C-alpha positions as CSV (number, residue, x, y, z in Angstrom):
1,M,115.8,-1.3,43.3
2,T,112.8,-3.6,43.5
3,S,109.2,-2.6,43.7
4,T,106.4,-4.5,45.3
5,L,102.8,-4.4,43.9
6,V,100.4,-4.3,46.8
7,S,97.1,-5.9,45.8
8,S,93.8,-4.7,47.0
9,L,90.8,-7.0,47.3
10,E,89.1,-5.1,44.5
11,L,92.1,-5.6,42.2
12,V,92.2,-9.3,42.9
13,R,88.5,-9.6,42.3
14,R,88.8,-7.7,38.9
15,V,91.7,-9.8,37.8
16,D,89.8,-13.0,38.7
17,E,86.7,-11.8,36.8
18,A,88.7,-11.0,33.7
19,A,90.4,-14.4,33.8
20,L,87.0,-16.1,34.1
21,A,85.5,-14.1,31.3
22,Y,88.5,-14.9,29.0
23,T,88.2,-18.6,29.8
24,L,84.5,-18.6,29.2
25,A,85.0,-16.9,25.8
26,R,87.6,-19.6,24.9
27,M,85.2,-22.3,25.9
28,K,82.4,-20.8,23.8
29,V,84.6,-21.1,20.7
30,L,85.3,-24.8,21.5
31,E,81.6,-25.4,22.1
32,R,80.9,-24.3,18.5
33,I,82.9,-27.2,17.1
34,P,80.2,-29.4,15.4
35,G,79.1,-32.1,17.9
36,N,80.8,-30.4,20.8
37,P,83.6,-33.0,21.0
38,V,85.3,-31.3,23.9
39,G,82.2,-31.6,26.0
40,I,81.9,-28.0,26.9
41,A,79.2,-27.0,29.5
42,Y,78.9,-23.9,31.8
43,W,76.4,-22.6,34.3
44,T,75.9,-19.3,36.0
45,L,73.9,-19.0,39.2
46,G,73.8,-15.9,41.4
47,G,77.3,-14.7,40.5
48,A,78.9,-18.1,40.6
49,T,80.0,-19.8,37.4
50,A,80.8,-23.5,36.9
51,L,82.9,-24.4,33.8
52,M,83.4,-27.9,32.5
53,A,85.2,-29.5,29.6
54,R,84.4,-33.2,29.9
55,N,87.2,-34.3,27.5
56,L,90.0,-32.0,28.7
57,T,92.0,-32.2,31.9
58,S,93.0,-28.5,32.1
59,S,92.1,-27.1,35.5
60,S,91.4,-23.7,33.9
61,F,88.5,-25.2,32.0
62,N,87.2,-27.4,34.9
63,R,86.4,-25.1,37.9
64,V,83.8,-23.3,39.9
65,A,84.3,-19.6,40.6
66,G,82.5,-16.9,42.5
67,V,80.7,-19.1,45.1
68,R,79.8,-16.9,48.1
69,N,79.0,-17.9,51.6
70,G,75.9,-20.0,51.9
71,K,75.8,-20.9,48.2
72,A,78.1,-23.9,48.0
73,D,75.1,-26.3,48.1
74,H,74.1,-25.1,44.7
75,V,77.3,-26.7,43.1
76,R,76.7,-30.2,41.9
77,Q,79.6,-32.7,41.9
């Protein structure tokens, strides 16, 4: 017998927020390395968060999350 997990929009949002919080916590640990050799930076603006690790290529560290309609112009390239 197989079971299927039906995701609600609220559940998906909560999982995404938890993953973002975990990634940010990991980044803050890396940021504390003297001289910040990984190049950690992050910004939060109106519910959106941008994460950057200049010297890592991991997509989990380099991303923007939580951008809502009409707010994309706040994200710099």
